[in-house]
N, C-alpha and C positions, 0 to 999 in steps of 0.2 A: 520369524514371527514377524506379517505386516499386517496395519491397521489397516480400513476399508469401507467405504459404506458410500452408499448414493448421496450423491453432490444436494441431496434435499432431505436426505435422514439427518435427524440428530446424534444418533449414538454408530461408532463404529462395530463394525464385526473384526472377531478376530482371526485372520490363517496364520494355523499352525502348520509349516512345512511338511512335508509326508517326503518318503524315499519310491513315489510312482514315477514308472517312467513317462513321458512327453516326447511329441516330436516339436514343442514347441524351438523358432529358432530368434532371438534378440541380436537384431543386430543396432548398434553406434549409429550415428546420424548428427555429423558437425559441420556447422556452414562457419566456414571462417574466412577474417581478411584481417593483416597486421594482429595477429596475437601473442607475438614469441616468449612473450610473459608468461602468460596463460594454457597454451593450448594446450605443454606437456601436462598440468596436472589437472587438467578434465578429462585430458587420453586415461594417464594413470588411474583416475578415480571410479573408469567403464571398464579398464581392459581387461580384470576380469570376471566379470558379468554378460559382458556380451559373444556373442561367438565370430561374427562381425562387425567392424570399424569402418565406417569412409567416413574421410574428412572431405569437403567438396569447397575450395578456396575460389573466394570472389575477387580475388587482385591484389595478392599479400605482397609488399615489395619489402618487406623484413625476413626475419630468416624463419618464418611461420614453415612454407613449408619444409624447406630444409628440417629443420626441427623435426619435422614428425617422420620425414625418410631417414633421419638417422637413430634417433629413438627409437619408434615402430614401425619397424622397416615391414610386419607385415599388416601395416593397414596403409587400406587402398587410398588414394586418392583424384579428385575427380576436381574439373576446372568449370567454372561458370563465370560469364558477365554478368557485372550485377545491375541489376534492374531496382528501380526505389519503390517498390513492393514487395515487403517481405511475404506474403503470402504466396507469391508469384512464384518466389524463389525457395518456399518452400515445397512448393508443390515439383518444380523441378529438380530440388534432391529428393524425391519419394521416387523419382524413377530410377532411381540406379537402385530400389529395394526390389526384392523379389513380396511377388503378393502372397498375401497368409504369414507373411512375416511381422513380429511384432518389433517394435522400433522405439528406442531410446534417441528422442531429437532432443540433444542438448545443445546451450551456445556455448561457445569456444571461451566464456566467462566464466564457465558454472564449476563448479565440482560437484557432484553425488557423492552421498553417505558411503564411507568409503567400509562403515557393519556390512552393508548388506554382499549377501553373497552370491555365486552363480547359481546353485540349486536351489535356493531361496525364491528367486526372484522369477527361476523359471516356472517352477511347480503353482506359484502364484496364478502367473500369466497362464497357463495351462486351466486353471481354476477358474479365471474370470473365463476363458471360453468356454467351459464348458457350461458357469450358470447363464452365462448369454450367449447359445448358438449362433443367431442369428443378425444380431445387432452387430454396429463397430460398436468401436467399442474406444475409450481414453481413458487413462487413469494420468489423476493429479496428483503432482512433486507438494511439495510444501517448500518456498523456495524462501530463505531470507537470505539479507544483507549484509554484510559484514560489519559488527558493533551493535544489533538491532537485533531482540527477540518476534519480533514481528513476520510474520509471513504470511504470503499469498497463497492459494493455488492455483498452480500454474500444469499445461498437458503440457505433459511430458514424454508419456508412454503411449506410442497410438497403434492401432493393428491397422497394419498397411491391405487395402481393398482399393478395389477399383470402383468401388462410392464412397470413400473418403478423399476428403480435401481439406485445403485450408481458404480462408478468407481475411482479407481485410489488409489496406496495404499498410498497416501498425498495429501493432498489438493484435496483431492474426488469431483466430482460432480455429478446431476442426471441424469442420461440419460431415455430413451425410447426405447424401442422394439415396440413399437404401430405405425400399419399401416399408421396412422393419426397425429405420430408427437408428438412434446412435443413444451409449449407454455413455456417462460419463462418471469415475467412479472416482473418492477422491482418497487420497492415500496419507500414510505419515512418514513416508519415506522423504529426507531431509535430503536438501540442495542448497550451494552456498552462489552466490551471484556477488561478483567482484565488477561488473560492469556500472556500477551506480557510485561508484565513487569518480568525487567534482575532473583529475585526471581523468578516466575514460569518458566523463560525459562531455568535457571537453575535445578529448581527441578526435573522437566521431559525430561532433557538431549535433549531439545526439539530440538537444531541447530545441531549436530550432527543428530539425527532418520532423522528429516526432512531432511536433505542436501542426508542424504543415501536415502531414502523411494523416493525422488523426482528424482534421478537417475536411480530409478530402475523404473520410470512412461517412463523416455526417451528412454529407453533402450528398454521397453516392446512396444512404442507407438511413434515411432523415428517424426512419421507425424503429431505430433500432437501441434500445436503451444502454446497450453494452459500451457502444462509442460516449452517451453520455456521460457513463459515469466515468471518465477517465479520464477526463477533462481534468486537467492540472491547475491547480492554483497560477503557475508560469503561465498559464494562456490569457488567462484577467492581467497577472499582472504586463505582460507584454505586446497586450491591447491584440494577440489573435481574433479574441470575440471579448464583447465589452458585458458586464457586469449584468445590464438588460437582459441582454439576449440568452446570458447564461441562463439566472435565474427560470429567465423564462421555457428554456430548454427543459431542464427540471421538472417544473413544474408539467410542462405537458407530459414528462416519463410517469411522473406520481400521479396524478391526480386523472379521473379522467373528464369531471370538468373542473377546467381551470379557473373555472370564475365561482367556484362553491367553495366551498369551507374543506379542512381535510377531515377524513371522517373511515373506517373502516370502507362503509358505502362507496366511497367515493376513492377509491385505491385503485390500481391496476397494480394486480398481483405481480412475476415473476421475480424471473432469479437474482434481476440485478438492485429489485427495488430498496434493500438492505443501503447497497452502497448509497445511492441517488437519495435516499433520506439522510445518508451521513454529509452526504457531501452540501445537501439543501439546509441541515441544521445549521453546519459549520459556515457556513454563508449570511444565516439569519441572524448568528452572536453574534458577524463579524460588522453588517451592513445593516440590519432592520431589528436587532435581539427583543423588540416586543413581540414580535409572530414568532417567534425559535419555537413555543412554550409550546403550542397545543401540537404542534408536533414531534418534538423530542418527546413527550407525556405519550404520543400514540407507538412512536417508533420502541419506548421502552417495551411499552404492553405487548406489541407484537416482533417483537425481539428479543426476549428479556435475560440471553444471555448476552448479547453483544454488550461488553462494558463501554464501548466507545458513546454511547447514549444516557449513559451512567456520566462517564465527565461530561459531556456537552452541560447536561443539568448543573454538574457544578461550577463548572467553568462559568456558565451565566448567573448561579446564584452567585462565585464570588465575585462575577463583574459589576454585581447590583452594588456589594459592597461596600469596592471599592466607589463604586462611583457614590455613594451616600457620603464615605468619608472623605472624599475629593470636596463635596460640597459642604458639610461641617468642618472642614480647615479654612474653605476658603469665606466661611461665615467668624468664625472666629479672626482669621485674619484683616477683613474690612471691620469686624467690631475696634478689635486695636489700632487699628488706623485710624477709623473714624472717632474717636472715643476721649477726650478727653482724660489723658495719663495722670493727670495729677487727681483728678477728681473719682478715678482708680483705686490711687494706690489710696485714697483716705477712708473710701467706702467701702473696700475692701479691706481696708487694715493694713495694710504689706502684704499681703497672702497673694498677691498678685502673681507669681510664679507657680502658682499651680495652674492657671492658664497655662504660663510654657510649658510647663510639665505636656500638657495634655496634648500641646502640639506637636511636641517631641513621641508621644505615644505615636499620635495620629501619620507623621512622617514617616514611621517604623513600618507602619501596617502597609503603607502604600509603597513601601522598598524605596525609600527616598533618605538614604541612612547619613550621604555627605552631608544635607541640609540638616536632619537631625541632627549630626553630632556638630554642627558649629553652633545650632541654639543652644543643644545641652550644655556647652561651655561654659555660656554665663551664666547660668543658674545656679545661684547661692544658696539657695535654703535646701536642708542639710532634708529636712520630712518632704520636698518632694523630689529629691534626688533620692529617698529612701523608697517611694513610689516606683520610680524609673531601675527599680535592682534590674528588671529582664530586661529592659529597653540597654541599661550601661551595657550588658553580658556582650549583645551584640553589635554596640557601636564601640569597644574596646577595639 
């Protein structure tokens, strides 16, 4: 069983496998360089669902190629010189595939769900061919990273035609020059990506390379919201793009009139709007939280099933609470430092440790447990200690 839907739809359609004969050919295609630790796992995950597999090596200096030859002698191995343009490299790799075949374009640090079997995927792809006979076709998978349940819809199954090609120096995407257009279908097929571990990022200098290549995408296609939606916090932190320019880029792709207020009538609708709004809301919460509220409220209305906007709303709520708590703590500290302690003791009739207890509670609310523990240690009033029963459980 495979669930699928058009990317713009809400609900999945369930495809139940059948024994219908078909002529679908599924060819595995892997572009690789120095992945001796992962390539065999990748091949093992797809060998039972593909009719053929081609590994394209782009300059390995480790045991990647020899491991493939040793353990998977039926896999075809091709060689290409690497160029720092992922779309161009994928297009070159596609030349090794027959027109009319379906391609599983899987990265060398990925593994696909091994519960997927040959008949199910072939019958499914045949079903997609029948549903959309004239269009270029791509199917996404749910790409997950080790240790996280979050996923991204990544294009991994594509139908090889003369009109399908990839674009983008990095974060490349399939496109079509067909007069009938292209259909993009999201599936529930799982794929695990191991390439975002700190070790892998450092090994291939991914942060630096990807940041520079993404800037080239934006320079080449300044009106493409996809590239802006992929700008990472790292790019701002490491000054690849300024905070001001980033915010302006986001507004440019979110609003029709960047000088106007956010409203449904002033939004640029498109497949990347939710991602752009998420990025903008996060940035406003971080840098200018007063302006975040109307963006969060409208985003919740537009995307009621996207939990991220509720998280943003509650993050802002908690941030405001923390600000209020900090202000009250400062007021108490200033009061205690500036007011005559003897007078406080006399007028309060010796109950001043109750205010010290409030300081302990505020510090705990703010997560400043070490400071709270020190101050709590000087409170001798048993009634105040009783008031701090919950805090004492935390501070033990």
